[in-house]
N, C-alpha and C positions, 0 to 999 in steps of 0.2 A: 971689819965685819965679814963673816964668811959668806960665800956665794949663795949658799942655800938659805941663809938668813935674809939675804937681800931679795932672793926670789920669793920667799914666803912673805916678806914685808911688802913687796911691790906687786908681784904677779897674782897672788891669791886674791887680793881685792878686785883686780881687773877681771879675773875669771868669774868672780861672784857677781860683779856688776853686769858682765856680758850674759851670764845665764839668766839673771833677773830680767834684763832687757829682752832677751829672746822669749822668755815666758810671757812677758807683757805684750810683745808683738803678736805672738801666736794667739793669745786670748782676745786681744782687743782689735787686731787688724786682720790676720790671716784667716781665722776661723769664719768671720762674717763674709770675707771675700770668697772663701772656698764654698760656703753655702750659696752665695750669689752665683758663682760659676756653675755649681751643681744644678741650681734651679734653672739657669739659662740653658744648660745642656739638656736637662730633663724636658724643658718646654720644646726645644728643637727636636728632640726624639719623638715626642708626641705628635708634633707637626709632620715629621717625616712619616710616622706611622699612618697618620690621617691621609697624607698624599697617596701612600701605597694603597690604602683601603679605597680611596676615591678612584684611583686608576683601575683597580681590580673591578670595582662596581661599574665603571664606565665601559671597560672591556667586556664585561658580562652582558651589559645592556646591548652593546654593539653586536655581540655574538647572537644574542637572543633575537634582535631585530633581523639580522641576516638569516638566521634559522627560520624565522617566520616568513621572510620573503622567499626563501628557497622552497618552503612548504607550500606557499601560495602558488608559485610558479609550477611546482610539481603537480598541484591540484588542477591548475589550468591545463597543463599538458595532458593529465589523465582525462579531464573532461573532453578535450579535443579528440583524443584517441577514442573515447567511449562513444562520441557522437559522429565519428567518421562512418561513412557508408561502406567503406572498404573494411574487410576483416584484417585485423592487426594482431599478431602474436609475437612475443619475444621469448627466445629460448637461450639458455646458457650454453657453454661449450660442451656440456655433457648431454644436451638434449632435454633438459628439464625446463618446463614452461614456467616463466616468471611473470608473464603478463599476457592478458588476452582480453580483447574488447567484445562487447555484445554482438557486434556485426559478424565477427568470426564465429562465435558460438551459434548464431542463427544460420549462417551460410553453410557450415559443415555439420549442423545438428549435433553439437557437442553435448556430452553429459554434463551435469552440474559439477562445480568445483574441479576445474581442470588444472588450476595452479598447483605446481609441485609434481605433476605427472610428466612423463616423457611424451614428446610430441607424437611418437609412433603409437602410443596407446590410445590417442584420441583422433588422429587423422587416419581415416580408413581409405587410403589411396596409396598404393605401392609406389607409383611413379613419383608422386610429390614427396613422399618420405625419402626416396632415393635421392632426389634433387637436394633436399634439405641436408641429408647426411653428407653429400658431396661438398656442399658449400661450407659446412662446419669443418670438414677435414682439410679442404684446400684453401679455406678463407677467401673464396672467390664469390662475387655477386653472381646472381643468375636470374633469368626471367623467361617466361614462356606462357603457353596456354595448354590447359588440360581439360578433360571432360569427366565430370562426376556422374555416375550412373545412379547411385542410391543416396538419399531416398527418392530423389527425382533427378532427371537428367539436367545437368547444368554445364554451361561453358564457363570455365573459371580461368582468369588470367592471374598468374602468380609472379611475385617479385621477391627475391631473397637478397637481403642487404646485410653485410657483415659489419657489426658495430665494434670498433677497435678502441674506444675510449675507456676501457675497463682493464682490470688486472688480467682477466681472461676474456677473450673475444666472445661476443654474443651475436645472435643472428635474429634479424627482424624479418618476419614472414608476413607479407601483405598479399591478400587475395581479393580480387574484384570479380563480381558476378557479371559476365558479359553475355549471359543467355539472351536477354532481351535485345541487346545490340546485334548479336549474330542472327537472331530471328528477324529483326528489321532489315538486316542486310540481305537475307534470303528473300524476304518479301519484296524488297526493292529490285533485286535481280529478277525475280519472277515477274514483277510488274513491268520492267523494261522489256523482258522477253515477250510478254503477252501483248504489250502495246505494239511492239515491232511486228508481231504476227498479225494482229488485228488491222494494222495500217497497211501491211504488205498486200493482203488479199485484195482490197478494193483498188489499191494503187496499181497492182499488176493487171487487174481487169481493165482499168481505165487506159493504161499504157498500151495494152494489147489491142484494144478496139480502136484507139486513136491511130495506131500504126496501120491497122487494117484499112481504116478510112483513107489514110494518106496514100497508101500504096495501091489500093484497088480503086481505080478511077471509074470502073464500069459497074459498080455495085448498083443494084436496083434500089428504088426509093424505099421499098418495103424493108430491105436489109439495112439500109442506111438509118431509117427510122428506128429499127430494132436495136442497132448498135448504139445509137444516140441515147435511146431509152436506158440501156444497160449502163452506159457511162453516167447518165444523170442519176440513176439509182445508187451507183457506187459513190458518186460525189456527195449525195445526201447522206449516205452511210458514213463517209469520212467526216462530214460536218457534224453528224450526231455524236460520233466518237469524241471529236475535239471538244464539243460542247459539254458532254458528260464529264470529260477529263477536267475541264475548267471548273465545273461545279464541284466535283469531288475534291479537287485541289483546294478550293476555298473552304470547304467544310473541314477537311483534314488539317488545314493549317490554322484552324481556330477562327473562321469567319464569324465575327461577332453578331449575335442575334439582335434583331431590331424589333422590340416589342411594341405592339400597337393593339388597340381594342378593335375587334372585328367580329363578324358573325360567321362561324365556321360552316353553317348550313348554306349560306349564300355562296361561300367559296366553293363548296362541293358542287353546287349547281353550275357555277361559272366554269369549272374544269370540265364537267360533263358536256357542256355546250361546245367546248373546244374540240371534243372528240365525237361530237354528234355524227359527223359524216362517216367516220370509221365504224361507229356503232351501227349505223344504218346499212353500210356496205356488207356487214356480216349478219345483219338482221338480229342483233342481240336485243334482249329485253333488259332494261335498267329498272331496278326496284330500289326505292329509298325507304330507310327506316331511321328517320332523323328525329330523335327525341329532343324536346325543347328547341324547336327550330328557330325561335326568336332570341335565344340566349346568346350573349356575347362572351368572348373570352379575351384575356390579355396574353398574347403570345406572339411569335414571329410568323406573320402571314405568309411571307415568301417561302419560308421553310416548309410550312404545312402545305402550301400549294404544290411544292416540289414533291412532297411525299404522295399526295393524292394523284398527281400526274403519273408518277412512276408506277404506282400500284394499279391504277386504272388502265394504263397502257399495257401492262403485262396481262391483266385480266382479259382485255380485248384480244390481244395477239394470241394467247394460249387457250382461248376458248373457241371451239368449233362453231360454225354458223348455227344460228337459232339458239344460242346459249343464253343463260341468265346470269346477270351481274347484279349483286346486291351491295349497296353502300349503306353502312349503318354508323350512327354516332350516339354516344350516351355520355353522361356526366357523372363521375364519381369523385366528388370533392376530395382532394384538390387536383384531380386528374381529368383529362379529356381523352376519351377512347374513340378511335376510328377503326372500322372494320371494312375491308374490301373482300368480298367473297364471290367466287365464280363457279361455274359448272364445267370447267375446262378439262384439260388432259391430266391435270394433277402432276405432282412431283414425286418421283420414286423415293422411297424411304432412305436409301443410301445416299441420295443427293441432297437431302433436306438440311444436313449439317453444313454443307458447303455452298448453299444457294446464295448466301450473302457475300461470298468472296468476289473480288474484282475479276471481271472477265469470265467468271464461271457460268457456263450454260449447260443445261441438260442436253443429253445426246440429241443431235439434230434428227436422228431417225425417229425419235419420240415426238419431237416438236413439229415435224413436218416442214412446211415452207416458211414457218415463222422464224424470224431472226431479230437480234437486237445487239446492242453494244456490250452487253454483259456487265454493265455498270449501274443499272437502275437500282437494284436492290442493295448494292453496296452503298450508293448515295443515300438511300432511305435509312439504312442502319446507322451510317455516320451522323446523319442529321438527328436521328432519334437519340443516339448516345450523347451528342453534344448538348442536348436539352435534358440530359439525365433521365431519359425515358427508356422504354423497352419496346421490342417488337417480337411477336410470336407467330408461328406458322402451324396451321393444321392442314394437312393435305392427304388425299387418298388417290392413288393412281387410277385414272379413268373416271374419277367422280368430281374432281375439282379441288380448289385450294381456298384457304381463308387466312388473310393476314390481318392481325390486330395490332394497332399502334397505341401505346399509352404515353401521353405527354403531360408533364406537370403544367398546369395553367391556372391563372387567377380568373375567377368568374365575376362577371358584372351582373348586377340586378337587372331583371327584365322589365 
């Protein structure tokens, strides 16, 4: 048998059987397995896609939360800046205003909508603009104090801070109004100078006469008595100054009012009795116009007593002999009004605006021999203001003065 006959006889059946088995395997075994693998792979792909979507959503929510927190913190910072008493403004490196709080607008009387403008367009002060320009160019912080003239004179302390946490540096401009502080410093300096002057005069007199008494052993009794009298009067003056300073200090440092129910008419009569001897020495006539004399009020009795004492003492001292002093009271709910009027020397018009200043006294050439500590009316004004009241003055030179005090008070039924 030839080789090809043998191959055809044996190999062809084997090939046919192999092909048939392969077809059977693909149809019954591989195709279901392939579909199974495909389904598994497809499910895994969906799960992977779901994980990606979930991660993206989680990241988005995280970014959204962080954005909200940043916005909240930014709003808090903006509120803090807006409620600061100091003026705050931020400018970029080109001088364009990117932030400005209300205190800055009020301090410098800015026009509306300054954001986006250059700082030199709204700050009308050459020196300050020059300082800001220098800080921007040199990137150096600066501070100092300047004076604004318009619209009103103000002492302003400035602080320029370079902010470097940005692509381009920015500058923070902070302004503080020191006008009141400087004014208080001047008042304090004047007060110390005035106190020193007022204390020096009686102390110098006391020291001089004491030295004379020690050195001059042969002084007559008459001169000795005269010198001792002068020393005594100056000691009394020193005592009065110290006493008035203590009273003024208590009032200015917020000495709390002690409210009680009392009769103001009785208090007026009580104070007049204290000064009865001085009144008689100058032969003054006291006249009362006390409306509703039995009516009580709820107020601070000691403070009202101090007011009456100071006003009556001035009326007695600055009224020549045989003068007339009128004490009046009336009630205008919810206020109590007290008026002390005299026929004294009066107060010059130019002095009337300063009469309530500490240690201020009208020219001695006008007041003659009278003298005082210069604190009485200042004490009265401070007491009245601490009670949220008011005091007014009417005076004509050579004809007399009239002081009217208005105090809030609660009234009691008669």
